[in-house]
N, C-alpha and C positions, 0 to 999 in steps of 0.2 A: 448964375447958380452953377456950382460945380457938380458934375455928375460922377457918382461913384462907380467904379468898375465892378464887375461881378465877383472877381476874386476878393476884393476888399470887403464887400458885403458878406461873403461867406466867411471870411476870417473874423469878422466882428459879430458873428451869430452863434448862439448857443442854444441847445435843446437839452432839457433835463427831464428825466422820467424817474419816478420813484413809486415805491409800494409801501404802504403802511398797513399793518394788520395787528389785531389784538384779540385775545380770547379770554373770556372769564369762565372758570370752572368752579363748581361747587358753590355757587352764589346762594346766599340766604334767601329763602322764599317763605311765604306764609300762605296757608290754606285754612279755610273755615270748615271745621269738621261738622258743624251744625248748620250747614247752608240750606237754604230753601231749595226743595227739589225742583227739577225742571218742569214738572207738571204744574207747579204753583208759581213759576217764575214771573209770569205777567202780573199776577195779583200781588206778588212780593215787591215788584218794581214800584208799585203805587201805594205801598203800605209802610208804616214805620211803627216803632215802639212795640207795644204788646200785640198789635194786629199783625205785625211782621213776625214776631216770635211764635204766634199761633200757627204759622205755616211751616215752622221748622220741625225736624224729627223729634228733638227734645224741646218741647214748647215752653218749658219752664226755664230755659236758658236762652241767652242771646248768642252772640258769636263765640265759638270755641276755637281759638287760634292754635294752629300747629305749625311749628317752625321746622324747616327742612333745609338741607344743603344740596339740593338737586338742581339748582338753576344753572343755565348756560347762556352765554352771550358771545357774539363775535362781531368784529368790525373789520372791513376790508376797504382800502381806497387805492386808487391809481391817481397819482399826481403828476401833472405835466407843466412845464414852463418853457416858453419860447421867448428868447430875448435877442434883440438885434440893435446894434448901434449904427445909426445911419449917417452920422457925421460927428464933428467935434462936440456939438451941443444937443443933438437930438437922438432919442432912442425910442424903441418900440418894445413893449413887453406884454405877453398874454399868458395867463395861468388858468388852468382848469383842473378841478378835482372831481372825480367820480367816486362816490362812496356808497357803501351798503352796510347797514347795521341791523342785526336781528338778535332777539333774545326771548327767552320764555319766562322771564321774571318781570313783574310790574316794576316800574321805576320807583314808586313810593314804598315798595316792600323789599327792595334789593339789599338794603342795609339793616333790615329788621327793626327799623324805627317806627 
């Protein structure tokens, strides 16, 4: 087996580092204007229908939805790649991504659907 010299290994090695970021502003969000108060939240978690509506401030209504464009979301990631060719037919590659995503809008409400 032929041993590669240190110079040859360094010449056949590559390191790539990249950053990806994204920000969403003015995302559509929805809030319930007739939500169950925090004092009745536990009872509301186990109720449905008219029993749940009796715990709301306007008990003769159900959910009263309000749409707003005050949502915000962000995504950041650091991407790394290490690649080395060890010979004519063998190579070694390692990739790693560290990412962080945070938002103040529920996923199912972000499109107002």
